[in-house]
C-alpha positions in Angstrom: 0.1 0.3 -0.1 1.4 3.1 -0.9 -0.1 6.6 0.5 -0.2 9.7 -0.9 -1.8 12.9 -0.3 -5.5 12.9 -2.6 -5.5 14.4 -6.1 -9.0 14.9 -5.4 -9.9 18.6 -3.9 -12.2 17.2 -1.4 -10.4 14.0 0.0 -7.5 13.7 2.4 -5.5 10.6 1.0 -5.1 8.3 -1.7 -3.7 5.0 -1.5 -2.3 2.2 -4.0 -2.9 -1.5 -3.4 -0.2 -3.6 -4.7 -3.2 -4.8 -7.5 -3.0 -1.3 -8.9 -6.5 -0.2 -7.2 -6.4 3.4 -6.0 -8.8 4.9 -3.4 -9.3 8.0 -2.7 -10.5 8.4 1.1 -11.1 10.7 4.0 -12.9 14.1 4.1 -10.1 16.9 3.5 -12.6 19.2 6.0 -12.6 18.2 9.3 -10.5 15.9 11.6 -10.3 12.2 12.3 -9.4 10.0 15.5 -5.6 10.3 14.4 -6.0 14.2 14.6 -8.0 14.9 18.0 -7.7 11.5 19.6 -11.2 12.4 21.0 -12.6 8.8 22.2 -16.5 10.3 22.6 -15.9 11.5 18.8 -14.6 8.3 17.6 -17.4 6.1 19.3 -19.9 9.1 17.8 -18.2 8.3 14.1 -18.3 4.6 14.4 -22.2 4.6 15.4 -23.0 7.2 12.9 -21.4 5.4 10.0 -21.7 1.6 11.0 -25.7 2.0 10.3 -25.1 2.1 6.8 -21.2 0.5 6.8 -20.0 -3.0 7.1 -16.6 -1.9 6.4 -15.6 -5.4 5.0 -14.6 -4.7 1.3 -10.7 -3.2 1.9 -11.0 -1.1 -1.1 -13.9 1.1 -0.3 -13.2 4.3 0.6 -15.4 3.7 4.1 -13.4 0.7 5.4 -10.2 2.5 4.8 -11.3 5.6 6.6 -12.7 3.7 9.5 -9.5 1.5 10.0 -6.8 3.7 9.2 -8.2 7.0 10.3 -10.4 6.1 13.1 -9.3 3.0 14.9 -6.7 4.3 17.1 -4.5 7.7 17.1 -1.6 6.2 15.1 -1.6 6.0 11.4 1.2 3.5 11.0 -0.2 1.0 13.8 -3.6 1.6 12.1 -2.0 0.5 8.6 -0.4 -2.9 9.9 -3.7 -4.0 11.4 -5.2 -2.9 8.1 -3.1 -5.0 5.9 -3.2 -7.9 8.6 -6.8 -7.9 9.0 -7.7 -7.4 5.5 -4.8 -9.3 4.0 -3.8 -6.8 1.3 -0.6 -4.9 0.7 
């Protein structure tokens, strides 16, 4: 997985997987758990988005946001866990 700033004006990051899939994710506006570390905001994000999302497709922007930006306050730790969880690189 290779991360870069997104080339889309409203997205924060883009990732290219080893299979060539490119996904833009994360709203450029606002903050995530890796920015603020606020557990209540994290809980509310998961409750709000978990109603519609199942977060099982590793190539969906919502799954990337959930597990890379909202899992722990540490992006690299989240990245390693994401690769393990979904068996992707």
